[in-house]
SEKOL-454081 format. One record per residue (C-alpha): residue in one letter; y, x, z. Coordinates in steps of 0.5 Angstrom, whole numbers. Layout:
<sites>
<site aa="A" north="Y" east="X" up="Z"/>
...
</sites>
This chain:
<sites>
<site aa="M" north="138" east="4" up="216"/>
<site aa="I" north="143" east="-1" up="218"/>
<site aa="F" north="137" east="-5" up="222"/>
<site aa="L" north="135" east="2" up="225"/>
<site aa="S" north="142" east="3" up="227"/>
<site aa="D" north="142" east="-4" up="230"/>
<site aa="A" north="135" east="-3" up="234"/>
<site aa="S" north="138" east="3" up="237"/>
<site aa="S" north="144" east="-1" up="239"/>
<site aa="G" north="139" east="-5" up="243"/>
<site aa="I" north="138" east="-11" up="238"/>
<site aa="S" north="132" east="-15" up="239"/>
<site aa="P" north="125" east="-13" up="234"/>
<site aa="V" north="125" east="-20" up="233"/>
<site aa="W" north="132" east="-21" up="229"/>
<site aa="L" north="130" east="-14" up="226"/>
<site aa="I" north="124" east="-17" up="223"/>
<site aa="V" north="127" east="-23" up="221"/>
<site aa="G" north="133" east="-19" up="218"/>
<site aa="I" north="127" east="-15" up="214"/>
<site aa="V" north="124" east="-22" up="212"/>
<site aa="L" north="131" east="-25" up="209"/>
<site aa="A" north="132" east="-18" up="206"/>
<site aa="L" north="126" east="-19" up="202"/>
<site aa="A" north="127" east="-26" up="201"/>
<site aa="A" north="134" east="-24" up="198"/>
<site aa="G" north="131" east="-19" up="194"/>
<site aa="L" north="125" east="-23" up="191"/>
<site aa="A" north="130" east="-29" up="189"/>
<site aa="A" north="135" east="-24" up="186"/>
<site aa="G" north="128" east="-21" up="182"/>
<site aa="L" north="126" east="-28" up="180"/>
<site aa="F" north="133" east="-29" up="178"/>
<site aa="I" north="134" east="-23" up="174"/>
<site aa="R" north="127" east="-24" up="171"/>
<site aa="K" north="129" east="-31" up="169"/>
<site aa="I" north="135" east="-29" up="165"/>
<site aa="Y" north="131" east="-23" up="162"/>
<site aa="Q" north="126" east="-29" up="160"/>
<site aa="D" north="131" east="-33" up="157"/>
<site aa="K" north="134" east="-28" up="153"/>
<site aa="S" north="127" east="-26" up="151"/>
<site aa="F" north="125" east="-33" up="149"/>
<site aa="K" north="131" east="-33" up="145"/>
<site aa="A" north="130" east="-27" up="141"/>
<site aa="T" north="123" east="-29" up="140"/>
<site aa="D" north="125" east="-36" up="137"/>
<site aa="E" north="130" east="-32" up="133"/>
<site aa="E" north="125" east="-27" up="131"/>
<site aa="C" north="120" east="-33" up="129"/>
<site aa="K" north="125" east="-37" up="125"/>
<site aa="K" north="126" east="-31" up="121"/>
<site aa="R" north="119" east="-29" up="120"/>
<site aa="K" north="118" east="-37" up="118"/>
<site aa="E" north="124" east="-36" up="113"/>
<site aa="E" north="121" east="-30" up="110"/>
<site aa="A" north="114" east="-33" up="110"/>
<site aa="E" north="117" east="-39" up="106"/>
<site aa="K" north="120" east="-34" up="102"/>
<site aa="E" north="114" east="-30" up="101"/>
<site aa="A" north="110" east="-37" up="100"/>
<site aa="E" north="115" east="-39" up="95"/>
<site aa="Q" north="115" east="-32" up="91"/>
<site aa="I" north="107" east="-32" up="91"/>
<site aa="K" north="108" east="-39" up="88"/>
<site aa="K" north="112" east="-37" up="83"/>
<site aa="D" north="108" east="-31" up="81"/>
<site aa="K" north="101" east="-36" up="81"/>
<site aa="I" north="105" east="-40" up="77"/>
<site aa="I" north="107" east="-35" up="72"/>
<site aa="E" north="100" east="-32" up="72"/>
<site aa="A" north="97" east="-39" up="71"/>
<site aa="K" north="102" east="-39" up="65"/>
<site aa="Q" north="100" east="-32" up="62"/>
<site aa="E" north="92" east="-34" up="63"/>
<site aa="T" north="93" east="-41" up="60"/>
<site aa="Y" north="97" east="-37" up="54"/>
<site aa="K" north="91" east="-32" up="54"/>
<site aa="L" north="86" east="-37" up="53"/>
<site aa="K" north="90" east="-41" up="48"/>
<site aa="S" north="91" east="-35" up="44"/>
<site aa="E" north="83" east="-33" up="45"/>
<site aa="C" north="82" east="-41" up="43"/>
<site aa="D" north="86" east="-40" up="37"/>
<site aa="N" north="83" east="-33" up="35"/>
<site aa="D" north="76" east="-36" up="36"/>
<site aa="I" north="78" east="-42" up="31"/>
<site aa="K" north="81" east="-38" up="26"/>
<site aa="E" north="74" east="-34" up="26"/>
<site aa="R" north="70" east="-40" up="26"/>
<site aa="K" north="74" east="-42" up="20"/>
<site aa="A" north="73" east="-36" up="17"/>
<site aa="V" north="66" east="-36" up="18"/>
<site aa="M" north="66" east="-43" up="15"/>
<site aa="K" north="70" east="-41" up="9"/>
<site aa="S" north="65" east="-36" up="8"/>
<site aa="Q" north="59" east="-40" up="8"/>
<site aa="E" north="62" east="-45" up="4"/>
<site aa="D" north="64" east="-40" up="-1"/>
<site aa="K" north="57" east="-38" up="-1"/>
<site aa="L" north="54" east="-45" up="-1"/>
<site aa="M" north="59" east="-46" up="-7"/>
<site aa="A" north="56" east="-39" up="-11"/>
<site aa="R" north="49" east="-41" up="-9"/>
<site aa="E" north="50" east="-48" up="-12"/>
<site aa="N" north="53" east="-45" up="-18"/>
<site aa="S" north="47" east="-40" up="-19"/>
<site aa="L" north="43" east="-46" up="-18"/>
<site aa="D" north="47" east="-50" up="-23"/>
<site aa="N" north="46" east="-44" up="-28"/>
<site aa="R" north="39" east="-43" up="-27"/>
<site aa="S" north="38" east="-51" up="-28"/>
<site aa="L" north="41" east="-50" up="-35"/>
<site aa="N" north="37" east="-44" up="-36"/>
<site aa="L" north="31" east="-48" up="-34"/>
<site aa="D" north="33" east="-53" up="-39"/>
<site aa="K" north="34" east="-49" up="-44"/>
<site aa="R" north="28" east="-45" up="-43"/>
<site aa="E" north="24" east="-52" up="-43"/>
<site aa="E" north="28" east="-54" up="-50"/>
<site aa="N" north="26" east="-47" up="-53"/>
<site aa="L" north="18" east="-49" up="-50"/>
<site aa="D" north="19" east="-56" up="-53"/>
<site aa="R" north="21" east="-53" up="-60"/>
<site aa="K" north="16" east="-48" up="-60"/>
<site aa="E" north="11" east="-53" up="-58"/>
<site aa="Q" north="13" east="-57" up="-64"/>
<site aa="S" north="13" east="-51" up="-68"/>
<site aa="L" north="6" east="-50" up="-66"/>
<site aa="D" north="4" east="-57" up="-67"/>
<site aa="D" north="7" east="-57" up="-74"/>
<site aa="R" north="3" east="-50" up="-76"/>
<site aa="K" north="-3" east="-53" up="-73"/>
<site aa="S" north="-2" east="-59" up="-78"/>
<site aa="A" north="0" east="-55" up="-83"/>
<site aa="L" north="-7" east="-51" up="-82"/>
<site aa="E" north="-11" east="-57" up="-82"/>
<site aa="E" north="-8" east="-59" up="-88"/>
<site aa="K" north="-9" east="-53" up="-91"/>
<site aa="H" north="-17" east="-53" up="-89"/>
<site aa="L" north="-17" east="-60" up="-92"/>
<site aa="K" north="-14" east="-58" up="-98"/>
<site aa="L" north="-19" east="-52" up="-98"/>
<site aa="D" north="-25" east="-56" up="-97"/>
<site aa="A" north="-23" east="-60" up="-103"/>
<site aa="T" north="-22" east="-54" up="-107"/>
<site aa="I" north="-29" east="-51" up="-105"/>
<site aa="K" north="-32" east="-58" up="-107"/>
<site aa="E" north="-28" east="-58" up="-113"/>
<site aa="Q" north="-30" east="-51" up="-115"/>
<site aa="E" north="-37" east="-52" up="-113"/>
<site aa="T" north="-38" east="-58" up="-118"/>
<site aa="K" north="-34" east="-54" up="-123"/>
<site aa="L" north="-38" east="-48" up="-122"/>
<site aa="F" north="-45" east="-52" up="-122"/>
<site aa="E" north="-43" east="-55" up="-129"/>
<site aa="I" north="-40" east="-49" up="-133"/>
<site aa="A" north="-44" east="-44" up="-130"/>
<site aa="Q" north="-50" east="-48" up="-129"/>
<site aa="L" north="-51" east="-45" up="-123"/>
<site aa="S" north="-55" east="-47" up="-117"/>
<site aa="L" north="-52" east="-51" up="-111"/>
<site aa="E" north="-54" east="-45" up="-107"/>
<site aa="E" north="-51" east="-40" up="-112"/>
<site aa="A" north="-45" east="-43" up="-112"/>
<site aa="K" north="-44" east="-44" up="-105"/>
<site aa="E" north="-45" east="-37" up="-104"/>
<site aa="I" north="-40" east="-35" up="-109"/>
<site aa="V" north="-35" east="-40" up="-106"/>
<site aa="M" north="-36" east="-38" up="-99"/>
<site aa="K" north="-35" east="-30" up="-101"/>
<site aa="K" north="-29" east="-31" up="-104"/>
<site aa="T" north="-27" east="-36" up="-98"/>
<site aa="E" north="-29" east="-30" up="-93"/>
<site aa="E" north="-25" east="-25" up="-97"/>
<site aa="E" north="-19" east="-30" up="-96"/>
<site aa="M" north="-20" east="-32" up="-89"/>
<site aa="R" north="-21" east="-25" up="-87"/>
<site aa="D" north="-14" east="-22" up="-89"/>
<site aa="E" north="-11" east="-28" up="-86"/>
<site aa="V" north="-15" east="-27" up="-79"/>
<site aa="A" north="-13" east="-20" up="-79"/>
<site aa="S" north="-6" east="-21" up="-81"/>
<site aa="Y" north="-6" east="-26" up="-75"/>
<site aa="I" north="-9" east="-21" up="-70"/>
<site aa="R" north="-5" east="-16" up="-72"/>
<site aa="D" north="1" east="-20" up="-71"/>
<site aa="E" north="-1" east="-22" up="-64"/>
<site aa="E" north="-3" east="-16" up="-62"/>
<site aa="E" north="4" east="-13" up="-63"/>
<site aa="H" north="7" east="-19" up="-60"/>
<site aa="A" north="3" east="-18" up="-54"/>
<site aa="K" north="4" east="-10" up="-54"/>
<site aa="E" north="12" east="-11" up="-54"/>
<site aa="T" north="11" east="-16" up="-48"/>
<site aa="A" north="6" east="-12" up="-44"/>
<site aa="E" north="5" east="-5" up="-46"/>
<site aa="K" north="12" east="-3" up="-43"/>
<site aa="K" north="11" east="-6" up="-36"/>
<site aa="A" north="4" east="-3" up="-35"/>
<site aa="K" north="7" east="4" up="-37"/>
<site aa="E" north="13" east="3" up="-32"/>
<site aa="I" north="8" east="1" up="-27"/>
<site aa="L" north="3" east="6" up="-28"/>
<site aa="S" north="8" east="12" up="-29"/>
<site aa="A" north="11" east="10" up="-22"/>
<site aa="A" north="5" east="10" up="-19"/>
<site aa="I" north="3" east="17" up="-21"/>
<site aa="Q" north="9" east="20" up="-20"/>
<site aa="K" north="10" east="18" up="-13"/>
<site aa="Y" north="3" east="21" up="-12"/>
<site aa="A" north="0" east="28" up="-13"/>
<site aa="Q" north="-7" east="30" up="-10"/>
<site aa="D" north="-11" east="36" up="-11"/>
<site aa="V" north="-17" east="36" up="-14"/>
<site aa="T" north="-23" east="38" up="-10"/>
<site aa="N" north="-30" east="40" up="-13"/>
<site aa="E" north="-36" east="40" up="-9"/>
<site aa="R" north="-43" east="42" up="-11"/>
<site aa="T" north="-50" east="41" up="-8"/>
<site aa="V" north="-51" east="48" up="-5"/>
<site aa="S" north="-48" east="52" up="0"/>
<site aa="V" north="-48" east="59" up="1"/>
<site aa="V" north="-48" east="62" up="8"/>
<site aa="S" north="-45" east="69" up="9"/>
<site aa="L" north="-49" east="74" up="13"/>
<site aa="P" north="-47" east="81" up="16"/>
<site aa="N" north="-53" east="84" up="14"/>
<site aa="D" north="-60" east="83" up="11"/>
<site aa="E" north="-63" east="85" up="17"/>
<site aa="M" north="-60" east="78" up="19"/>
<site aa="K" north="-65" east="74" up="14"/>
<site aa="G" north="-71" east="77" up="18"/>
<site aa="R" north="-68" east="74" up="24"/>
<site aa="I" north="-67" east="67" up="21"/>
<site aa="I" north="-74" east="67" up="18"/>
<site aa="G" north="-77" east="69" up="25"/>
<site aa="R" north="-84" east="71" up="27"/>
<site aa="E" north="-89" east="68" up="22"/>
<site aa="G" north="-83" east="64" up="19"/>
<site aa="R" north="-82" east="59" up="26"/>
<site aa="N" north="-75" east="60" up="26"/>
<site aa="I" north="-73" east="58" up="18"/>
<site aa="R" north="-79" east="52" up="19"/>
<site aa="T" north="-75" east="50" up="26"/>
<site aa="I" north="-68" east="50" up="22"/>
<site aa="E" north="-71" east="46" up="16"/>
<site aa="S" north="-75" east="41" up="20"/>
<site aa="L" north="-68" east="39" up="25"/>
<site aa="T" north="-63" east="39" up="19"/>
<site aa="G" north="-67" east="37" up="13"/>
<site aa="V" north="-64" east="42" up="9"/>
<site aa="D" north="-68" east="47" up="5"/>
<site aa="L" north="-66" east="55" up="6"/>
<site aa="I" north="-67" east="59" up="0"/>
<site aa="V" north="-68" east="67" up="2"/>
<site aa="D" north="-68" east="71" up="-4"/>
<site aa="D" north="-66" east="78" up="-6"/>
<site aa="T" north="-58" east="76" up="-6"/>
<site aa="P" north="-55" east="81" up="-1"/>
<site aa="E" north="-52" east="79" up="5"/>
<site aa="S" north="-53" east="71" up="4"/>
<site aa="I" north="-57" east="65" up="4"/>
<site aa="V" north="-57" east="59" up="0"/>
<site aa="L" north="-58" east="52" up="3"/>
<site aa="S" north="-60" east="46" up="-2"/>
<site aa="C" north="-60" east="39" up="0"/>
<site aa="F" north="-58" east="33" up="-4"/>
<site aa="D" north="-54" east="30" up="3"/>
<site aa="P" north="-48" east="34" up="4"/>
<site aa="I" north="-47" east="32" up="11"/>
<site aa="R" north="-54" east="35" up="13"/>
<site aa="R" north="-52" east="41" up="9"/>
<site aa="E" north="-46" east="42" up="13"/>
<site aa="V" north="-49" east="41" up="20"/>
<site aa="A" north="-54" east="47" up="17"/>
<site aa="R" north="-49" east="51" up="15"/>
<site aa="R" north="-45" east="50" up="22"/>
<site aa="A" north="-51" east="51" up="26"/>
<site aa="I" north="-53" east="58" up="22"/>
<site aa="G" north="-46" east="60" up="23"/>
<site aa="Y" north="-46" east="59" up="30"/>
<site aa="L" north="-53" east="63" up="31"/>
<site aa="V" north="-51" east="69" up="27"/>
<site aa="E" north="-45" east="69" up="31"/>
<site aa="D" north="-49" east="69" up="37"/>
<site aa="G" north="-55" east="73" up="35"/>
<site aa="R" north="-60" east="69" up="39"/>
<site aa="I" north="-64" east="66" up="34"/>
<site aa="H" north="-70" east="62" up="37"/>
<site aa="P" north="-73" east="55" up="37"/>
<site aa="A" north="-69" east="53" up="43"/>
<site aa="R" north="-63" east="56" up="41"/>
<site aa="I" north="-63" east="53" up="34"/>
<site aa="E" north="-64" east="46" up="37"/>
<site aa="E" north="-58" east="47" up="41"/>
<site aa="M" north="-54" east="50" up="36"/>
<site aa="V" north="-56" east="44" up="31"/>
<site aa="E" north="-54" east="39" up="36"/>
<site aa="R" north="-48" east="42" up="37"/>
<site aa="S" north="-46" east="42" up="30"/>
<site aa="R" north="-48" east="35" up="29"/>
<site aa="A" north="-44" east="33" up="34"/>
<site aa="E" north="-38" east="37" up="31"/>
<site aa="V" north="-39" east="34" up="24"/>
<site aa="N" north="-39" east="27" up="27"/>
<site aa="Q" north="-33" east="28" up="30"/>
<site aa="F" north="-30" east="31" up="24"/>
<site aa="I" north="-32" east="25" up="20"/>
<site aa="R" north="-29" east="20" up="25"/>
<site aa="E" north="-22" east="24" up="24"/>
<site aa="C" north="-23" east="24" up="17"/>
<site aa="G" north="-23" east="16" up="17"/>
<site aa="D" north="-17" east="16" up="22"/>
<site aa="K" north="-13" east="21" up="18"/>
<site aa="A" north="-15" east="17" up="11"/>
<site aa="I" north="-13" east="10" up="14"/>
<site aa="F" north="-6" east="13" up="17"/>
<site aa="E" north="-5" east="16" up="11"/>
<site aa="V" north="-6" east="10" up="7"/>
<site aa="G" north="-3" east="6" up="12"/>
<site aa="V" north="-8" east="0" up="12"/>
<site aa="G" north="-7" east="-2" up="20"/>
<site aa="K" north="-13" east="-2" up="24"/>
<site aa="M" north="-21" east="-2" up="22"/>
<site aa="H" north="-27" east="-3" up="25"/>
<site aa="P" north="-30" east="3" up="29"/>
<site aa="D" north="-36" east="3" up="25"/>
<site aa="L" north="-33" east="2" up="19"/>
<site aa="L" north="-28" east="8" up="20"/>
<site aa="K" north="-34" east="12" up="21"/>
<site aa="I" north="-37" east="10" up="15"/>
<site aa="L" north="-31" east="11" up="11"/>
<site aa="G" north="-30" east="18" up="14"/>
<site aa="R" north="-37" east="20" up="11"/>
<site aa="L" north="-34" east="20" up="4"/>
<site aa="Y" north="-31" east="26" up="5"/>
<site aa="Y" north="-38" east="29" up="4"/>
<site aa="R" north="-39" east="25" up="-2"/>
<site aa="T" north="-38" east="27" up="-9"/>
<site aa="S" north="-38" east="23" up="-16"/>
<site aa="Y" north="-38" east="28" up="-22"/>
<site aa="G" north="-35" east="33" up="-18"/>
<site aa="Q" north="-29" east="29" up="-15"/>
<site aa="N" north="-29" east="28" up="-7"/>
<site aa="V" north="-30" east="20" up="-6"/>
<site aa="L" north="-26" east="20" up="0"/>
<site aa="Q" north="-20" east="23" up="-4"/>
<site aa="H" north="-21" east="19" up="-10"/>
<site aa="S" north="-21" east="12" up="-5"/>
<site aa="I" north="-14" east="15" up="-2"/>
<site aa="E" north="-12" east="15" up="-9"/>
<site aa="V" north="-14" east="9" up="-11"/>
<site aa="A" north="-11" east="5" up="-5"/>
<site aa="F" north="-5" east="9" up="-7"/>
<site aa="F" north="-5" east="7" up="-14"/>
<site aa="A" north="-7" east="0" up="-12"/>
<site aa="G" north="-1" east="-1" up="-7"/>
<site aa="K" north="4" east="1" up="-12"/>
<site aa="M" north="2" east="-3" up="-17"/>
<site aa="A" north="1" east="-9" up="-12"/>
<site aa="A" north="8" east="-8" up="-10"/>
<site aa="E" north="11" east="-8" up="-17"/>
<site aa="L" north="8" east="-14" up="-18"/>
<site aa="G" north="10" east="-18" up="-12"/>
<site aa="E" north="3" east="-18" up="-9"/>
<site aa="D" north="0" east="-16" up="-2"/>
<site aa="E" north="1" east="-8" up="-2"/>
<site aa="I" north="-3" east="-7" up="5"/>
<site aa="L" north="-9" east="-12" up="2"/>
<site aa="A" north="-9" east="-8" up="-4"/>
<site aa="K" north="-9" east="-1" up="-1"/>
<site aa="R" north="-15" east="-4" up="4"/>
<site aa="A" north="-19" east="-6" up="-2"/>
<site aa="G" north="-17" east="0" up="-6"/>
<site aa="L" north="-19" east="5" up="0"/>
<site aa="L" north="-26" east="1" up="1"/>
<site aa="H" north="-28" east="0" up="-6"/>
<site aa="D" north="-33" east="6" up="-6"/>
<site aa="I" north="-35" east="5" up="1"/>
<site aa="G" north="-42" east="4" up="-1"/>
<site aa="K" north="-43" east="11" up="-3"/>
<site aa="A" north="-43" east="13" up="4"/>
<site aa="I" north="-50" east="10" up="5"/>
<site aa="D" north="-53" east="10" up="-2"/>
<site aa="H" north="-57" east="16" up="0"/>
<site aa="E" north="-60" east="13" up="6"/>
<site aa="V" north="-61" east="6" up="4"/>
<site aa="E" north="-64" east="2" up="-3"/>
<site aa="G" north="-59" east="-1" up="-7"/>
<site aa="S" north="-53" east="1" up="-12"/>
<site aa="H" north="-46" east="3" up="-8"/>
<site aa="V" north="-43" east="-4" up="-10"/>
<site aa="E" north="-48" east="-8" up="-7"/>
<site aa="L" north="-48" east="-4" up="-1"/>
<site aa="G" north="-41" east="-4" up="0"/>
<site aa="V" north="-40" east="-11" up="-1"/>
<site aa="S" north="-46" east="-12" up="5"/>
<site aa="L" north="-42" east="-7" up="9"/>
<site aa="A" north="-35" east="-11" up="8"/>
<site aa="K" north="-38" east="-18" up="10"/>
<site aa="K" north="-42" east="-15" up="16"/>
<site aa="Y" north="-35" east="-12" up="19"/>
<site aa="K" north="-31" east="-19" up="16"/>
<site aa="E" north="-27" east="-16" up="11"/>
<site aa="N" north="-22" east="-20" up="7"/>
<site aa="P" north="-25" east="-24" up="2"/>
<site aa="I" north="-21" east="-21" up="-3"/>
<site aa="V" north="-23" east="-14" up="-1"/>
<site aa="I" north="-30" east="-16" up="-2"/>
<site aa="N" north="-29" east="-19" up="-9"/>
<site aa="A" north="-25" east="-13" up="-11"/>
<site aa="I" north="-31" east="-8" up="-8"/>
<site aa="E" north="-36" east="-13" up="-12"/>
<site aa="S" north="-32" east="-13" up="-19"/>
<site aa="H" north="-29" east="-6" up="-19"/>
<site aa="H" north="-35" east="-4" up="-24"/>
<site aa="G" north="-35" east="-11" up="-28"/>
<site aa="D" north="-41" east="-13" up="-24"/>
<site aa="V" north="-38" east="-20" up="-23"/>
<site aa="K" north="-31" east="-23" up="-25"/>
<site aa="P" north="-25" east="-21" up="-21"/>
<site aa="E" north="-22" east="-27" up="-17"/>
<site aa="S" north="-15" east="-24" up="-16"/>
<site aa="V" north="-10" east="-20" up="-18"/>
<site aa="I" north="-11" east="-15" up="-13"/>
<site aa="A" north="-18" east="-14" up="-16"/>
<site aa="C" north="-16" east="-13" up="-23"/>
<site aa="L" north="-11" east="-8" up="-20"/>
<site aa="V" north="-17" east="-4" up="-16"/>
<site aa="Q" north="-20" east="-4" up="-23"/>
<site aa="A" north="-14" east="-1" up="-26"/>
<site aa="A" north="-13" east="4" up="-20"/>
<site aa="D" north="-20" east="6" up="-20"/>
<site aa="A" north="-20" east="8" up="-28"/>
<site aa="L" north="-14" east="11" up="-27"/>
<site aa="S" north="-16" east="16" up="-21"/>
<site aa="A" north="-22" east="18" up="-25"/>
<site aa="A" north="-19" east="19" up="-31"/>
<site aa="R" north="-13" east="23" up="-29"/>
<site aa="P" north="-14" east="30" up="-32"/>
<site aa="G" north="-19" east="35" up="-28"/>
<site aa="A" north="-21" east="29" up="-23"/>
<site aa="R" north="-28" east="29" up="-25"/>
<site aa="S" north="-33" east="34" up="-28"/>
<site aa="E" north="-39" east="33" up="-33"/>
<site aa="S" north="-44" east="38" up="-36"/>
<site aa="L" north="-43" east="41" up="-43"/>
<site aa="E" north="-49" east="37" up="-45"/>
<site aa="N" north="-46" east="30" up="-43"/>
<site aa="Y" north="-40" east="32" up="-46"/>
<site aa="I" north="-42" east="34" up="-53"/>
<site aa="N" north="-47" east="28" up="-53"/>
<site aa="R" north="-41" east="23" up="-51"/>
<site aa="L" north="-37" east="26" up="-57"/>
<site aa="E" north="-43" east="25" up="-62"/>
<site aa="S" north="-44" east="18" up="-60"/>
<site aa="L" north="-37" east="16" up="-61"/>
<site aa="E" north="-37" east="19" up="-68"/>
<site aa="T" north="-43" east="16" up="-70"/>
<site aa="I" north="-41" east="9" up="-68"/>
<site aa="A" north="-35" east="10" up="-72"/>
<site aa="N" north="-38" east="13" up="-78"/>
<site aa="N" north="-43" east="7" up="-78"/>
<site aa="V" north="-38" east="2" up="-80"/>
<site aa="R" north="-37" east="0" up="-87"/>
<site aa="G" north="-31" east="4" up="-91"/>
<site aa="V" north="-30" east="9" up="-86"/>
<site aa="D" north="-30" east="16" up="-89"/>
<site aa="N" north="-30" east="21" up="-83"/>
<site aa="S" north="-28" east="21" up="-76"/>
<site aa="Y" north="-26" east="26" up="-70"/>
<site aa="A" north="-27" east="25" up="-63"/>
<site aa="I" north="-21" east="29" up="-60"/>
<site aa="Q" north="-17" east="30" up="-53"/>
<site aa="A" north="-24" east="31" up="-49"/>
<site aa="G" north="-27" east="24" up="-52"/>
<site aa="R" north="-21" east="20" up="-50"/>
<site aa="E" north="-19" east="18" up="-57"/>
<site aa="I" north="-22" east="18" up="-63"/>
<site aa="R" north="-19" east="18" up="-70"/>
<site aa="I" north="-22" east="14" up="-76"/>
<site aa="L" north="-20" east="16" up="-83"/>
<site aa="V" north="-22" east="10" up="-88"/>
<site aa="K" north="-23" east="10" up="-95"/>
<site aa="P" north="-16" east="7" up="-98"/>
<site aa="E" north="-20" east="4" up="-104"/>
<site aa="E" north="-25" east="0" up="-100"/>
<site aa="I" north="-21" east="-2" up="-94"/>
<site aa="S" north="-14" east="-6" up="-94"/>
<site aa="D" north="-8" east="-5" up="-89"/>
<site aa="D" north="-11" east="-12" up="-86"/>
<site aa="D" north="-18" east="-9" up="-85"/>
<site aa="I" north="-16" east="-3" up="-81"/>
<site aa="T" north="-15" east="-8" up="-75"/>
<site aa="L" north="-21" east="-11" up="-75"/>
<site aa="I" north="-25" east="-4" up="-76"/>
<site aa="A" north="-21" east="-2" up="-70"/>
<site aa="R" north="-23" east="-8" up="-66"/>
<site aa="D" north="-30" east="-7" up="-68"/>
<site aa="V" north="-31" east="0" up="-66"/>
<site aa="K" north="-28" east="-1" up="-59"/>
<site aa="N" north="-33" east="-7" up="-58"/>
<site aa="Q" north="-39" east="-2" up="-60"/>
<site aa="I" north="-36" east="3" up="-55"/>
<site aa="E" north="-35" east="-2" up="-49"/>
<site aa="D" north="-42" east="-4" up="-51"/>
<site aa="N" north="-46" east="2" up="-52"/>
<site aa="L" north="-43" east="8" up="-48"/>
<site aa="T" north="-41" east="10" up="-41"/>
<site aa="Y" north="-35" east="14" up="-40"/>
<site aa="P" north="-29" east="15" up="-35"/>
<site aa="G" north="-23" east="12" up="-36"/>
<site aa="T" north="-21" east="9" up="-43"/>
<site aa="I" north="-22" east="11" up="-50"/>
<site aa="K" north="-16" east="10" up="-55"/>
<site aa="V" north="-19" east="8" up="-62"/>
<site aa="T" north="-14" east="10" up="-68"/>
<site aa="V" north="-16" east="8" up="-75"/>
<site aa="I" north="-12" east="11" up="-81"/>
<site aa="R" north="-11" east="9" up="-88"/>
<site aa="E" north="-8" east="14" up="-93"/>
<site aa="K" north="-8" east="14" up="-100"/>
<site aa="R" north="-5" east="20" up="-104"/>
<site aa="A" north="-4" east="21" up="-111"/>
<site aa="Q" north="-4" east="29" up="-113"/>
<site aa="E" north="-2" east="32" up="-120"/>
<site aa="I" north="-2" east="39" up="-122"/>
<site aa="A" north="4" east="41" up="-127"/>
<site aa="K" north="2" east="47" up="-131"/>
</sites>
């Protein structure tokens, strides 16, 4: 404004510009001066703030350092505590193991002492047996000398021939030795019974108690029910073509008689009979009965029966728990469902034998699974004995070898009827289990004629023994009681009679299970007071 006023007063424009420039320069200088003062103050404040932050950072770092040191100490203490606890636990475990080792060492020491005692007892028994043997030898020597002396005296006094004297002496010696042998046998049998009978009863009773199976009786004929008698004519067909087709396709004889609303299927092979029964059932249900339809239904029934047989085999090994089995052998095993022996279903019988053998093997510390497998397969030959020549034992051994079964299983199959000698404990257990399953009440049936003949044979064998007064077969032929004449038979003789009858029964009779022989000697004195 001043410059404008001066310009209006006549000042030169040059001076006006100079003045403006000087004014700007002065303003710029003043601005720079003010900015410098402000910057100095800002730098000073920033420096102070930096120092303050540095001090705070140092304090924070010191605090972090202290915290870290504390954390490190705490961690060190924690690790030390864990180490101490671990050491304590290890010491406790070591102490426990040391106690167990000490206990085991004490147990071994006790067992060693017991073994030493048993060894001493055995030595004493052996010495006692040696003494008894020496005494018996001495008695025999004395007996021989006495016999010779008696022979000489008899020959001199009675003027008997040497043969007659020998016969008298031998008869007397036989009577003396017979009493001694009978007494020895009775003592040994009683001792054996005390040690073995109790254990055997426990094992057998445990096996029987843990298993219960229904009894199944089968027959050689099947009856098919019909809705009406008109169906019989349709099954026979024109000029008998339908019935001939059924018989030729199934191998079963159809008996169409006067029995109302039923026909009878007769065949020794139960599988063929079942195929025919199912096929006729389907034909009756369908109503269309002609050769082509018959062939179709027979094939369908045969496929269903084969499937059922495989399912029976699978169910059997699953129920027994013997692991895997060759598929072909499994199918043969399933065929036993349609096989019977004395009215007993052979597959159920095999399952029972497997169970009994397994339980007894477990009690005796043998291989339970192997015993079950041997028991399950012991009658496998019966599945094909209708089709192949040979006994079921031979066929079973052949099948077991073909499908590479364990040698113990093969021997068990081969020896379960006593054809060969058992080579393992399992084979003996299968024998016992087989007899146990066959002999249990109701398991098997037999004809009345065979039953009566077996009882008569038992009594005949007993009655033919010297000194027997009478005998009675009781308990369906599972026991025979023998009454002896007390004036002819001594208490020691009854042991020999029981053994003699037992041997004759085993040699001459065929029977399921076991037969108990009981010999009774009874002497009575009777008076009548009047």
